[in-house]
mmCIF file of the N, C-alpha and C atoms, coordinates in Angstrom:
data_MODEL
# 
_entry.id   MODEL 
# 
loop_
_atom_site.group_PDB 
_atom_site.id 
_atom_site.type_symbol 
_atom_site.label_atom_id 
_atom_site.label_alt_id 
_atom_site.label_comp_id 
_atom_site.label_asym_id 
_atom_site.label_entity_id 
_atom_site.label_seq_id 
_atom_site.pdbx_PDB_ins_code 
_atom_site.Cartn_x 
_atom_site.Cartn_y 
_atom_site.Cartn_z 
_atom_site.occupancy 
_atom_site.B_iso_or_equiv 
_atom_site.pdbx_formal_charge 
_atom_site.auth_seq_id 
_atom_site.auth_comp_id 
_atom_site.auth_asym_id 
_atom_site.auth_atom_id 
_atom_site.pdbx_PDB_model_num 
ATOM 1   N N  . UNK A 1 1  ? 0.770   -1.197  -0.169  1.00 0.00 ? 1  UNK A N  1 
ATOM 2   C CA . UNK A 1 1  ? 0.066   0.260   -0.077  1.00 0.00 ? 1  UNK A CA 1 
ATOM 3   C C  . UNK A 1 1  ? 0.975   1.110   -0.161  1.00 0.00 ? 1  UNK A C  1 
ATOM 4   N N  . UNK A 1 2  ? 0.373   2.470   -0.528  1.00 0.00 ? 2  UNK A N  1 
ATOM 5   C CA . UNK A 1 2  ? 1.299   3.478   -0.458  1.00 0.00 ? 2  UNK A CA 1 
ATOM 6   C C  . UNK A 1 2  ? 0.250   4.437   -0.887  1.00 0.00 ? 2  UNK A C  1 
ATOM 7   N N  . UNK A 1 3  ? 0.612   5.879   -0.546  1.00 0.00 ? 3  UNK A N  1 
ATOM 8   C CA . UNK A 1 3  ? -0.180  6.970   -0.720  1.00 0.00 ? 3  UNK A CA 1 
ATOM 9   C C  . UNK A 1 3  ? -1.441  7.347   0.610   1.00 0.00 ? 3  UNK A C  1 
ATOM 10  N N  . UNK A 1 4  ? -2.337  8.177   0.099   1.00 0.00 ? 4  UNK A N  1 
ATOM 11  C CA . UNK A 1 4  ? -3.405  8.198   1.211   1.00 0.00 ? 4  UNK A CA 1 
ATOM 12  C C  . UNK A 1 4  ? -3.005  8.988   2.333   1.00 0.00 ? 4  UNK A C  1 
ATOM 13  N N  . UNK A 1 5  ? -4.311  8.660   3.021   1.00 0.00 ? 5  UNK A N  1 
ATOM 14  C CA . UNK A 1 5  ? -4.201  9.745   4.655   1.00 0.00 ? 5  UNK A CA 1 
ATOM 15  C C  . UNK A 1 5  ? -3.228  8.593   5.434   1.00 0.00 ? 5  UNK A C  1 
ATOM 16  N N  . UNK A 1 6  ? -2.981  7.599   5.248   1.00 0.00 ? 6  UNK A N  1 
ATOM 17  C CA . UNK A 1 6  ? -2.363  6.641   5.858   1.00 0.00 ? 6  UNK A CA 1 
ATOM 18  C C  . UNK A 1 6  ? -0.703  6.758   6.035   1.00 0.00 ? 6  UNK A C  1 
ATOM 19  N N  . UNK A 1 7  ? -0.297  7.503   4.185   1.00 0.00 ? 7  UNK A N  1 
ATOM 20  C CA . UNK A 1 7  ? 1.246   7.939   3.961   1.00 0.00 ? 7  UNK A CA 1 
ATOM 21  C C  . UNK A 1 7  ? 1.178   9.218   4.480   1.00 0.00 ? 7  UNK A C  1 
ATOM 22  N N  . UNK A 1 8  ? 0.362   10.400  4.644   1.00 0.00 ? 8  UNK A N  1 
ATOM 23  C CA . UNK A 1 8  ? 0.268   11.527  4.838   1.00 0.00 ? 8  UNK A CA 1 
ATOM 24  C C  . UNK A 1 8  ? 0.482   11.584  6.682   1.00 0.00 ? 8  UNK A C  1 
ATOM 25  N N  . UNK A 1 9  ? -0.004  10.547  7.241   1.00 0.00 ? 9  UNK A N  1 
ATOM 26  C CA . UNK A 1 9  ? -0.228  10.477  8.477   1.00 0.00 ? 9  UNK A CA 1 
ATOM 27  C C  . UNK A 1 9  ? 1.206   9.587   9.355   1.00 0.00 ? 9  UNK A C  1 
ATOM 28  N N  . UNK A 1 10 ? 1.930   9.147   8.135   1.00 0.00 ? 10 UNK A N  1 
ATOM 29  C CA . UNK A 1 10 ? 3.525   8.496   8.482   1.00 0.00 ? 10 UNK A CA 1 
ATOM 30  C C  . UNK A 1 10 ? 3.051   7.388   8.956   1.00 0.00 ? 10 UNK A C  1 
ATOM 31  N N  . UNK A 1 11 ? 1.759   6.353   8.814   1.00 0.00 ? 11 UNK A N  1 
ATOM 32  C CA . UNK A 1 11 ? 1.877   4.898   8.782   1.00 0.00 ? 11 UNK A CA 1 
ATOM 33  C C  . UNK A 1 11 ? 2.821   4.116   7.868   1.00 0.00 ? 11 UNK A C  1 
ATOM 34  N N  . UNK A 1 12 ? 2.891   3.045   8.343   1.00 0.00 ? 12 UNK A N  1 
ATOM 35  C CA . UNK A 1 12 ? 3.632   2.304   7.465   1.00 0.00 ? 12 UNK A CA 1 
ATOM 36  C C  . UNK A 1 12 ? 2.490   0.858   7.146   1.00 0.00 ? 12 UNK A C  1 
ATOM 37  N N  . UNK A 1 13 ? 2.360   0.811   5.687   1.00 0.00 ? 13 UNK A N  1 
ATOM 38  C CA . UNK A 1 13 ? 1.434   -0.215  5.031   1.00 0.00 ? 13 UNK A CA 1 
ATOM 39  C C  . UNK A 1 13 ? 2.115   -1.168  4.267   1.00 0.00 ? 13 UNK A C  1 
ATOM 40  N N  . UNK A 1 14 ? 2.324   -2.606  4.773   1.00 0.00 ? 14 UNK A N  1 
ATOM 41  C CA . UNK A 1 14 ? 2.891   -3.150  4.374   1.00 0.00 ? 14 UNK A CA 1 
ATOM 42  C C  . UNK A 1 14 ? 2.155   -4.191  3.614   1.00 0.00 ? 14 UNK A C  1 
ATOM 43  N N  . UNK A 1 15 ? 2.455   -5.497  2.892   1.00 0.00 ? 15 UNK A N  1 
ATOM 44  C CA . UNK A 1 15 ? 2.061   -6.718  2.312   1.00 0.00 ? 15 UNK A CA 1 
ATOM 45  C C  . UNK A 1 15 ? 2.409   -7.803  1.754   1.00 0.00 ? 15 UNK A C  1 
ATOM 46  N N  . UNK A 1 16 ? 1.703   -8.616  1.487   1.00 0.00 ? 16 UNK A N  1 
ATOM 47  C CA . UNK A 1 16 ? 2.858   -9.832  1.366   1.00 0.00 ? 16 UNK A CA 1 
ATOM 48  C C  . UNK A 1 16 ? 1.536   -10.196 -0.019  1.00 0.00 ? 16 UNK A C  1 
ATOM 49  N N  . UNK A 1 17 ? 1.580   -11.863 0.002   1.00 0.00 ? 17 UNK A N  1 
ATOM 50  C CA . UNK A 1 17 ? 0.763   -12.333 -1.429  1.00 0.00 ? 17 UNK A CA 1 
ATOM 51  C C  . UNK A 1 17 ? -0.514  -12.163 -0.483  1.00 0.00 ? 17 UNK A C  1 
ATOM 52  N N  . UNK A 1 18 ? -1.132  -11.945 0.226   1.00 0.00 ? 18 UNK A N  1 
ATOM 53  C CA . UNK A 1 18 ? -2.578  -12.250 0.630   1.00 0.00 ? 18 UNK A CA 1 
ATOM 54  C C  . UNK A 1 18 ? -3.101  -11.293 2.225   1.00 0.00 ? 18 UNK A C  1 
ATOM 55  N N  . UNK A 1 19 ? -2.137  -10.997 2.364   1.00 0.00 ? 19 UNK A N  1 
ATOM 56  C CA . UNK A 1 19 ? -2.462  -10.143 3.697   1.00 0.00 ? 19 UNK A CA 1 
ATOM 57  C C  . UNK A 1 19 ? -1.928  -8.281  3.840   1.00 0.00 ? 19 UNK A C  1 
ATOM 58  N N  . UNK A 1 20 ? -2.441  -7.521  4.022   1.00 0.00 ? 20 UNK A N  1 
ATOM 59  C CA . UNK A 1 20 ? -1.843  -5.864  4.008   1.00 0.00 ? 20 UNK A CA 1 
ATOM 60  C C  . UNK A 1 20 ? -2.335  -5.496  5.348   1.00 0.00 ? 20 UNK A C  1 
ATOM 61  N N  . UNK A 1 21 ? -0.982  -5.008  5.962   1.00 0.00 ? 21 UNK A N  1 
ATOM 62  C CA . UNK A 1 21 ? -1.593  -4.904  7.219   1.00 0.00 ? 21 UNK A CA 1 
ATOM 63  C C  . UNK A 1 21 ? -0.722  -3.148  7.118   1.00 0.00 ? 21 UNK A C  1 
ATOM 64  N N  . UNK A 1 22 ? -1.289  -2.164  7.872   1.00 0.00 ? 22 UNK A N  1 
ATOM 65  C CA . UNK A 1 22 ? -1.037  -0.816  8.457   1.00 0.00 ? 22 UNK A CA 1 
ATOM 66  C C  . UNK A 1 22 ? -1.004  -0.081  9.726   1.00 0.00 ? 22 UNK A C  1 
ATOM 67  N N  . UNK A 1 23 ? 0.447   0.390   9.923   1.00 0.00 ? 23 UNK A N  1 
ATOM 68  C CA . UNK A 1 23 ? 0.180   0.763   11.551  1.00 0.00 ? 23 UNK A CA 1 
ATOM 69  C C  . UNK A 1 23 ? 0.968   1.823   11.794  1.00 0.00 ? 23 UNK A C  1 
ATOM 70  N N  . UNK A 1 24 ? 1.071   2.299   12.929  1.00 0.00 ? 24 UNK A N  1 
ATOM 71  C CA . UNK A 1 24 ? 1.380   3.419   13.471  1.00 0.00 ? 24 UNK A CA 1 
ATOM 72  C C  . UNK A 1 24 ? 2.489   3.253   14.502  1.00 0.00 ? 24 UNK A C  1 
ATOM 73  N N  . UNK A 1 25 ? 3.607   3.299   14.842  1.00 0.00 ? 25 UNK A N  1 
ATOM 74  C CA . UNK A 1 25 ? 4.170   3.113   16.296  1.00 0.00 ? 25 UNK A CA 1 
ATOM 75  C C  . UNK A 1 25 ? 4.106   4.622   16.721  1.00 0.00 ? 25 UNK A C  1 
ATOM 76  N N  . UNK A 1 26 ? 3.777   5.395   16.537  1.00 0.00 ? 26 UNK A N  1 
ATOM 77  C CA . UNK A 1 26 ? 3.250   6.199   17.141  1.00 0.00 ? 26 UNK A CA 1 
ATOM 78  C C  . UNK A 1 26 ? 1.526   6.780   17.414  1.00 0.00 ? 26 UNK A C  1 
ATOM 79  N N  . UNK A 1 27 ? 1.051   7.993   17.817  1.00 0.00 ? 27 UNK A N  1 
ATOM 80  C CA . UNK A 1 27 ? -0.278  8.176   18.052  1.00 0.00 ? 27 UNK A CA 1 
ATOM 81  C C  . UNK A 1 27 ? -0.822  9.045   16.510  1.00 0.00 ? 27 UNK A C  1 
ATOM 82  N N  . UNK A 1 28 ? -0.948  8.441   15.846  1.00 0.00 ? 28 UNK A N  1 
ATOM 83  C CA . UNK A 1 28 ? -1.700  9.516   14.625  1.00 0.00 ? 28 UNK A CA 1 
ATOM 84  C C  . UNK A 1 28 ? -2.878  9.199   14.054  1.00 0.00 ? 28 UNK A C  1 
ATOM 85  N N  . UNK A 1 29 ? -3.854  9.280   14.518  1.00 0.00 ? 29 UNK A N  1 
ATOM 86  C CA . UNK A 1 29 ? -5.186  8.763   14.352  1.00 0.00 ? 29 UNK A CA 1 
ATOM 87  C C  . UNK A 1 29 ? -5.557  9.536   13.107  1.00 0.00 ? 29 UNK A C  1 
ATOM 88  N N  . UNK A 1 30 ? -6.374  8.915   11.888  1.00 0.00 ? 30 UNK A N  1 
ATOM 89  C CA . UNK A 1 30 ? -6.381  9.183   10.745  1.00 0.00 ? 30 UNK A CA 1 
ATOM 90  C C  . UNK A 1 30 ? -8.626  9.529   11.128  1.00 0.00 ? 30 UNK A C  1 
ATOM 91  N N  . UNK A 1 31 ? -9.063  11.008  10.808  1.00 0.00 ? 31 UNK A N  1 
ATOM 92  C CA . UNK A 1 31 ? -10.086 11.128  11.425  1.00 0.00 ? 31 UNK A CA 1 
ATOM 93  C C  . UNK A 1 31 ? -11.087 10.422  10.236  1.00 0.00 ? 31 UNK A C  1 
ATOM 94  N N  . UNK A 1 32 ? -12.658 10.011  10.913  1.00 0.00 ? 32 UNK A N  1 
ATOM 95  C CA . UNK A 1 32 ? -13.421 9.166   9.864   1.00 0.00 ? 32 UNK A CA 1 
ATOM 96  C C  . UNK A 1 32 ? -13.696 10.233  9.029   1.00 0.00 ? 32 UNK A C  1 
ATOM 97  N N  . UNK A 1 33 ? -13.784 9.860   7.430   1.00 0.00 ? 33 UNK A N  1 
ATOM 98  C CA . UNK A 1 33 ? -14.390 10.554  6.484   1.00 0.00 ? 33 UNK A CA 1 
ATOM 99  C C  . UNK A 1 33 ? -13.190 10.879  5.630   1.00 0.00 ? 33 UNK A C  1 
ATOM 100 N N  . UNK A 1 34 ? -11.903 11.210  6.149   1.00 0.00 ? 34 UNK A N  1 
ATOM 101 C CA . UNK A 1 34 ? -10.711 12.028  6.027   1.00 0.00 ? 34 UNK A CA 1 
ATOM 102 C C  . UNK A 1 34 ? -10.547 11.623  4.328   1.00 0.00 ? 34 UNK A C  1 
ATOM 103 N N  . UNK A 1 35 ? -11.022 10.575  3.749   1.00 0.00 ? 35 UNK A N  1 
ATOM 104 C CA . UNK A 1 35 ? -10.402 10.552  2.267   1.00 0.00 ? 35 UNK A CA 1 
ATOM 105 C C  . UNK A 1 35 ? -10.208 8.875   2.054   1.00 0.00 ? 35 UNK A C  1 
ATOM 106 N N  . UNK A 1 36 ? -9.196  8.987   0.854   1.00 0.00 ? 36 UNK A N  1 
ATOM 107 C CA . UNK A 1 36 ? -8.510  7.692   0.695   1.00 0.00 ? 36 UNK A CA 1 
ATOM 108 C C  . UNK A 1 36 ? -7.542  7.132   1.805   1.00 0.00 ? 36 UNK A C  1 
ATOM 109 N N  . UNK A 1 37 ? -7.770  5.759   2.617   1.00 0.00 ? 37 UNK A N  1 
ATOM 110 C CA . UNK A 1 37 ? -6.965  5.521   3.344   1.00 0.00 ? 37 UNK A CA 1 
ATOM 111 C C  . UNK A 1 37 ? -5.565  4.838   2.668   1.00 0.00 ? 37 UNK A C  1 
ATOM 112 N N  . UNK A 1 38 ? -5.812  4.501   1.798   1.00 0.00 ? 38 UNK A N  1 
ATOM 113 C CA . UNK A 1 38 ? -4.084  3.616   1.110   1.00 0.00 ? 38 UNK A CA 1 
ATOM 114 C C  . UNK A 1 38 ? -4.342  2.930   -0.214  1.00 0.00 ? 38 UNK A C  1 
ATOM 115 N N  . UNK A 1 39 ? -3.531  3.195   -1.162  1.00 0.00 ? 39 UNK A N  1 
ATOM 116 C CA . UNK A 1 39 ? -3.716  2.744   -2.606  1.00 0.00 ? 39 UNK A CA 1 
ATOM 117 C C  . UNK A 1 39 ? -3.043  1.266   -2.382  1.00 0.00 ? 39 UNK A C  1 
ATOM 118 N N  . UNK A 1 40 ? -3.567  0.095   -2.808  1.00 0.00 ? 40 UNK A N  1 
ATOM 119 C CA . UNK A 1 40 ? -3.313  -0.737  -3.113  1.00 0.00 ? 40 UNK A CA 1 
ATOM 120 C C  . UNK A 1 40 ? -3.107  -1.475  -4.487  1.00 0.00 ? 40 UNK A C  1 
ATOM 121 N N  . UNK A 1 41 ? -1.624  -2.160  -4.827  1.00 0.00 ? 41 UNK A N  1 
ATOM 122 C CA . UNK A 1 41 ? -0.991  -2.384  -6.052  1.00 0.00 ? 41 UNK A CA 1 
ATOM 123 C C  . UNK A 1 41 ? -1.192  -4.132  -6.021  1.00 0.00 ? 41 UNK A C  1 
ATOM 124 N N  . UNK A 1 42 ? -1.924  -4.329  -6.587  1.00 0.00 ? 42 UNK A N  1 
ATOM 125 C CA . UNK A 1 42 ? -2.123  -5.670  -7.150  1.00 0.00 ? 42 UNK A CA 1 
ATOM 126 C C  . UNK A 1 42 ? -1.624  -6.613  -8.339  1.00 0.00 ? 42 UNK A C  1 
ATOM 127 N N  . UNK A 1 43 ? -1.136  -7.898  -8.151  1.00 0.00 ? 43 UNK A N  1 
ATOM 128 C CA . UNK A 1 43 ? -0.972  -8.303  -9.235  1.00 0.00 ? 43 UNK A CA 1 
ATOM 129 C C  . UNK A 1 43 ? -1.844  -9.328  -9.910  1.00 0.00 ? 43 UNK A C  1 
ATOM 130 N N  . UNK A 1 44 ? -2.486  -9.634  -10.623 1.00 0.00 ? 44 UNK A N  1 
ATOM 131 C CA . UNK A 1 44 ? -3.996  -10.689 -10.742 1.00 0.00 ? 44 UNK A CA 1 
ATOM 132 C C  . UNK A 1 44 ? -3.465  -11.790 -11.863 1.00 0.00 ? 44 UNK A C  1 
ATOM 133 N N  . UNK A 1 45 ? -3.759  -12.821 -11.145 1.00 0.00 ? 45 UNK A N  1 
ATOM 134 C CA . UNK A 1 45 ? -3.213  -14.194 -12.247 1.00 0.00 ? 45 UNK A CA 1 
ATOM 135 C C  . UNK A 1 45 ? -4.816  -14.549 -12.858 1.00 0.00 ? 45 UNK A C  1 
ATOM 136 N N  . UNK A 1 46 ? -4.133  -14.720 -14.492 1.00 0.00 ? 46 UNK A N  1 
ATOM 137 C CA . UNK A 1 46 ? -5.138  -15.041 -15.483 1.00 0.00 ? 46 UNK A CA 1 
ATOM 138 C C  . UNK A 1 46 ? -6.329  -15.818 -14.941 1.00 0.00 ? 46 UNK A C  1 
ATOM 139 N N  . UNK A 1 47 ? -6.235  -16.616 -14.327 1.00 0.00 ? 47 UNK A N  1 
ATOM 140 C CA . UNK A 1 47 ? -7.698  -17.342 -13.709 1.00 0.00 ? 47 UNK A CA 1 
ATOM 141 C C  . UNK A 1 47 ? -8.270  -16.544 -12.664 1.00 0.00 ? 47 UNK A C  1 
ATOM 142 N N  . UNK A 1 48 ? -7.932  -15.507 -12.190 1.00 0.00 ? 48 UNK A N  1 
ATOM 143 C CA . UNK A 1 48 ? -8.477  -14.955 -11.247 1.00 0.00 ? 48 UNK A CA 1 
ATOM 144 C C  . UNK A 1 48 ? -10.053 -14.437 -11.736 1.00 0.00 ? 48 UNK A C  1 
ATOM 145 N N  . UNK A 1 49 ? -11.103 -14.640 -11.000 1.00 0.00 ? 49 UNK A N  1 
ATOM 146 C CA . UNK A 1 49 ? -12.546 -14.142 -11.434 1.00 0.00 ? 49 UNK A CA 1 
ATOM 147 C C  . UNK A 1 49 ? -12.947 -13.099 -10.577 1.00 0.00 ? 49 UNK A C  1 
ATOM 148 N N  . UNK A 1 50 ? -12.544 -12.703 -9.064  1.00 0.00 ? 50 UNK A N  1 
ATOM 149 C CA . UNK A 1 50 ? -13.155 -11.616 -8.293  1.00 0.00 ? 50 UNK A CA 1 
ATOM 150 C C  . UNK A 1 50 ? -11.704 -11.254 -7.437  1.00 0.00 ? 50 UNK A C  1 
ATOM 151 N N  . UNK A 1 51 ? -11.632 -9.862  -7.446  1.00 0.00 ? 51 UNK A N  1 
ATOM 152 C CA . UNK A 1 51 ? -10.914 -9.436  -6.504  1.00 0.00 ? 51 UNK A CA 1 
ATOM 153 C C  . UNK A 1 51 ? -11.488 -8.955  -5.171  1.00 0.00 ? 51 UNK A C  1 
ATOM 154 N N  . UNK A 1 52 ? -10.889 -9.445  -4.132  1.00 0.00 ? 52 UNK A N  1 
ATOM 155 C CA . UNK A 1 52 ? -11.865 -9.255  -2.924  1.00 0.00 ? 52 UNK A CA 1 
ATOM 156 C C  . UNK A 1 52 ? -11.015 -9.039  -1.869  1.00 0.00 ? 52 UNK A C  1 
ATOM 157 N N  . UNK A 1 53 ? -11.394 -8.036  -0.820  1.00 0.00 ? 53 UNK A N  1 
ATOM 158 C CA . UNK A 1 53 ? -11.039 -7.491  0.448   1.00 0.00 ? 53 UNK A CA 1 
ATOM 159 C C  . UNK A 1 53 ? -11.598 -8.558  1.708   1.00 0.00 ? 53 UNK A C  1 
ATOM 160 N N  . UNK A 1 54 ? -11.243 -9.359  2.162   1.00 0.00 ? 54 UNK A N  1 
ATOM 161 C CA . UNK A 1 54 ? -11.703 -10.016 3.477   1.00 0.00 ? 54 UNK A CA 1 
ATOM 162 C C  . UNK A 1 54 ? -11.166 -9.559  4.617   1.00 0.00 ? 54 UNK A C  1 
ATOM 163 N N  . UNK A 1 55 ? -12.102 -9.995  5.831   1.00 0.00 ? 55 UNK A N  1 
ATOM 164 C CA . UNK A 1 55 ? -11.585 -9.657  6.830   1.00 0.00 ? 55 UNK A CA 1 
ATOM 165 C C  . UNK A 1 55 ? -10.866 -8.483  7.153   1.00 0.00 ? 55 UNK A C  1 
ATOM 166 N N  . UNK A 1 56 ? -11.485 -7.560  6.947   1.00 0.00 ? 56 UNK A N  1 
ATOM 167 C CA . UNK A 1 56 ? -11.028 -5.907  6.966   1.00 0.00 ? 56 UNK A CA 1 
ATOM 168 C C  . UNK A 1 56 ? -11.205 -5.778  8.583   1.00 0.00 ? 56 UNK A C  1 
ATOM 169 N N  . UNK A 1 57 ? -10.107 -5.175  8.890   1.00 0.00 ? 57 UNK A N  1 
ATOM 170 C CA . UNK A 1 57 ? -10.256 -4.636  10.760  1.00 0.00 ? 57 UNK A CA 1 
ATOM 171 C C  . UNK A 1 57 ? -9.457  -2.989  10.509  1.00 0.00 ? 57 UNK A C  1 
ATOM 172 N N  . UNK A 1 58 ? -10.590 -2.503  11.424  1.00 0.00 ? 58 UNK A N  1 
ATOM 173 C CA . UNK A 1 58 ? -9.859  -0.694  11.244  1.00 0.00 ? 58 UNK A CA 1 
ATOM 174 C C  . UNK A 1 58 ? -10.324 -0.747  12.746  1.00 0.00 ? 58 UNK A C  1 
ATOM 175 N N  . UNK A 1 59 ? -8.798  0.055   13.385  1.00 0.00 ? 59 UNK A N  1 
ATOM 176 C CA . UNK A 1 59 ? -8.929  -0.199  14.554  1.00 0.00 ? 59 UNK A CA 1 
ATOM 177 C C  . UNK A 1 59 ? -8.365  1.509   15.425  1.00 0.00 ? 59 UNK A C  1 
ATOM 178 N N  . UNK A 1 60 ? -8.996  1.493   16.369  1.00 0.00 ? 60 UNK A N  1 
ATOM 179 C CA . UNK A 1 60 ? -8.744  2.780   17.106  1.00 0.00 ? 60 UNK A CA 1 
ATOM 180 C C  . UNK A 1 60 ? -7.424  2.981   17.606  1.00 0.00 ? 60 UNK A C  1 
ATOM 181 N N  . UNK A 1 61 ? -7.191  4.012   18.359  1.00 0.00 ? 61 UNK A N  1 
ATOM 182 C CA . UNK A 1 61 ? -5.519  4.232   18.673  1.00 0.00 ? 61 UNK A CA 1 
ATOM 183 C C  . UNK A 1 61 ? -5.203  3.243   20.047  1.00 0.00 ? 61 UNK A C  1 
ATOM 184 N N  . UNK A 1 62 ? -6.402  2.538   20.730  1.00 0.00 ? 62 UNK A N  1 
ATOM 185 C CA . UNK A 1 62 ? -6.230  1.713   21.635  1.00 0.00 ? 62 UNK A CA 1 
ATOM 186 C C  . UNK A 1 62 ? -6.386  0.297   21.081  1.00 0.00 ? 62 UNK A C  1 
ATOM 187 N N  . UNK A 1 63 ? -6.473  -0.240  19.753  1.00 0.00 ? 63 UNK A N  1 
ATOM 188 C CA . UNK A 1 63 ? -6.156  -1.441  18.955  1.00 0.00 ? 63 UNK A CA 1 
ATOM 189 C C  . UNK A 1 63 ? -7.539  -2.171  19.153  1.00 0.00 ? 63 UNK A C  1 
ATOM 190 N N  . UNK A 1 64 ? -8.560  -1.253  19.493  1.00 0.00 ? 64 UNK A N  1 
ATOM 191 C CA . UNK A 1 64 ? -9.846  -1.612  19.749  1.00 0.00 ? 64 UNK A CA 1 
ATOM 192 C C  . UNK A 1 64 ? -10.509 -1.910  18.092  1.00 0.00 ? 64 UNK A C  1 
ATOM 193 N N  . UNK A 1 65 ? -11.541 -2.488  17.491  1.00 0.00 ? 65 UNK A N  1 
ATOM 194 C CA . UNK A 1 65 ? -11.596 -2.968  16.187  1.00 0.00 ? 65 UNK A CA 1 
ATOM 195 C C  . UNK A 1 65 ? -13.086 -1.680  16.481  1.00 0.00 ? 65 UNK A C  1 
ATOM 196 N N  . UNK A 1 66 ? -12.501 -1.097  15.145  1.00 0.00 ? 66 UNK A N  1 
ATOM 197 C CA . UNK A 1 66 ? -13.906 -0.124  14.952  1.00 0.00 ? 66 UNK A CA 1 
ATOM 198 C C  . UNK A 1 66 ? -14.968 -0.780  14.075  1.00 0.00 ? 66 UNK A C  1 
ATOM 199 N N  . UNK A 1 67 ? -16.101 -1.076  14.537  1.00 0.00 ? 67 UNK A N  1 
ATOM 200 C CA . UNK A 1 67 ? -17.198 -1.581  13.402  1.00 0.00 ? 67 UNK A CA 1 
ATOM 201 C C  . UNK A 1 67 ? -17.947 -0.780  13.042  1.00 0.00 ? 67 UNK A C  1 
ATOM 202 N N  . UNK A 1 68 ? -18.020 0.519   12.589  1.00 0.00 ? 68 UNK A N  1 
ATOM 203 C CA . UNK A 1 68 ? -18.925 1.754   12.024  1.00 0.00 ? 68 UNK A CA 1 
ATOM 204 C C  . UNK A 1 68 ? -19.561 1.448   10.856  1.00 0.00 ? 68 UNK A C  1 
ATOM 205 N N  . UNK A 1 69 ? -19.025 0.610   9.728   1.00 0.00 ? 69 UNK A N  1 
ATOM 206 C CA . UNK A 1 69 ? -19.714 0.711   8.763   1.00 0.00 ? 69 UNK A CA 1 
ATOM 207 C C  . UNK A 1 69 ? -19.354 -0.443  8.163   1.00 0.00 ? 69 UNK A C  1 
ATOM 208 N N  . UNK A 1 70 ? -20.263 -2.001  8.782   1.00 0.00 ? 70 UNK A N  1 
ATOM 209 C CA . UNK A 1 70 ? -19.956 -3.358  8.257   1.00 0.00 ? 70 UNK A CA 1 
ATOM 210 C C  . UNK A 1 70 ? -20.526 -3.766  7.077   1.00 0.00 ? 70 UNK A C  1 
ATOM 211 N N  . UNK A 1 71 ? -21.517 -2.547  6.933   1.00 0.00 ? 71 UNK A N  1 
ATOM 212 C CA . UNK A 1 71 ? -22.109 -2.941  5.377   1.00 0.00 ? 71 UNK A CA 1 
ATOM 213 C C  . UNK A 1 71 ? -21.284 -2.582  4.214   1.00 0.00 ? 71 UNK A C  1 
ATOM 214 N N  . UNK A 1 72 ? -20.432 -1.864  4.429   1.00 0.00 ? 72 UNK A N  1 
ATOM 215 C CA . UNK A 1 72 ? -19.401 -1.557  3.458   1.00 0.00 ? 72 UNK A CA 1 
ATOM 216 C C  . UNK A 1 72 ? -18.464 -2.720  2.823   1.00 0.00 ? 72 UNK A C  1 
ATOM 217 N N  . UNK A 1 73 ? -18.048 -3.638  4.156   1.00 0.00 ? 73 UNK A N  1 
ATOM 218 C CA . UNK A 1 73 ? -16.809 -4.311  4.089   1.00 0.00 ? 73 UNK A CA 1 
ATOM 219 C C  . UNK A 1 73 ? -17.980 -5.702  3.514   1.00 0.00 ? 73 UNK A C  1 
ATOM 220 N N  . UNK A 1 74 ? -19.295 -5.588  3.232   1.00 0.00 ? 74 UNK A N  1 
ATOM 221 C CA . UNK A 1 74 ? -19.361 -6.767  2.319   1.00 0.00 ? 74 UNK A CA 1 
ATOM 222 C C  . UNK A 1 74 ? -19.500 -6.249  0.874   1.00 0.00 ? 74 UNK A C  1 
ATOM 223 N N  . UNK A 1 75 ? -19.532 -5.056  0.337   1.00 0.00 ? 75 UNK A N  1 
ATOM 224 C CA . UNK A 1 75 ? -19.414 -4.848  -0.574  1.00 0.00 ? 75 UNK A CA 1 
ATOM 225 C C  . UNK A 1 75 ? -17.775 -4.829  -1.220  1.00 0.00 ? 75 UNK A C  1 
ATOM 226 N N  . UNK A 1 76 ? -16.968 -5.562  -1.240  1.00 0.00 ? 76 UNK A N  1 
ATOM 227 C CA . UNK A 1 76 ? -15.518 -5.589  -1.432  1.00 0.00 ? 76 UNK A CA 1 
ATOM 228 C C  . UNK A 1 76 ? -15.179 -6.273  -2.986  1.00 0.00 ? 76 UNK A C  1 
ATOM 229 N N  . UNK A 1 77 ? -16.028 -7.109  -3.434  1.00 0.00 ? 77 UNK A N  1 
ATOM 230 C CA . UNK A 1 77 ? -15.245 -7.909  -4.219  1.00 0.00 ? 77 UNK A CA 1 
ATOM 231 C C  . UNK A 1 77 ? -15.506 -7.166  -5.588  1.00 0.00 ? 77 UNK A C  1 
ATOM 232 N N  . UNK A 1 78 ? -14.305 -7.284  -6.547  1.00 0.00 ? 78 UNK A N  1 
ATOM 233 C CA . UNK A 1 78 ? -14.756 -6.815  -7.943  1.00 0.00 ? 78 UNK A CA 1 
ATOM 234 C C  . UNK A 1 78 ? -14.571 -7.613  -8.997  1.00 0.00 ? 78 UNK A C  1 
ATOM 235 N N  . UNK A 1 79 ? -15.269 -8.028  -9.851  1.00 0.00 ? 79 UNK A N  1 
ATOM 236 C CA . UNK A 1 79 ? -15.015 -8.933  -10.884 1.00 0.00 ? 79 UNK A CA 1 
ATOM 237 C C  . UNK A 1 79 ? -14.309 -8.741  -11.721 1.00 0.00 ? 79 UNK A C  1 
ATOM 238 N N  . UNK A 1 80 ? -13.050 -9.270  -12.231 1.00 0.00 ? 80 UNK A N  1 
ATOM 239 C CA . UNK A 1 80 ? -12.320 -9.448  -13.150 1.00 0.00 ? 80 UNK A CA 1 
ATOM 240 C C  . UNK A 1 80 ? -12.847 -10.064 -14.551 1.00 0.00 ? 80 UNK A C  1 
ATOM 241 N N  . UNK A 1 81 ? -12.554 -9.087  -15.844 1.00 0.00 ? 81 UNK A N  1 
ATOM 242 C CA . UNK A 1 81 ? -13.321 -9.231  -16.871 1.00 0.00 ? 81 UNK A CA 1 
ATOM 243 C C  . UNK A 1 81 ? -12.349 -10.377 -17.231 1.00 0.00 ? 81 UNK A C  1 
# 
């Protein structure tokens, strides 16, 4: 991941083949509704039918999960033509 409010606030965003994690050593919260959190660059296998985000967890500065908009986490698959 890169760019967006995460980068602007000094968060580290790192990814592997199937997991992306973003965190901050300091206490630099991103206010709700700020804009784009981060940009993900993905490589898609030719056999991929859908690109999906799963098990999304967003937390507060005390590491408590924020579940303020779970309906959006269900709308995260993008069909790959």
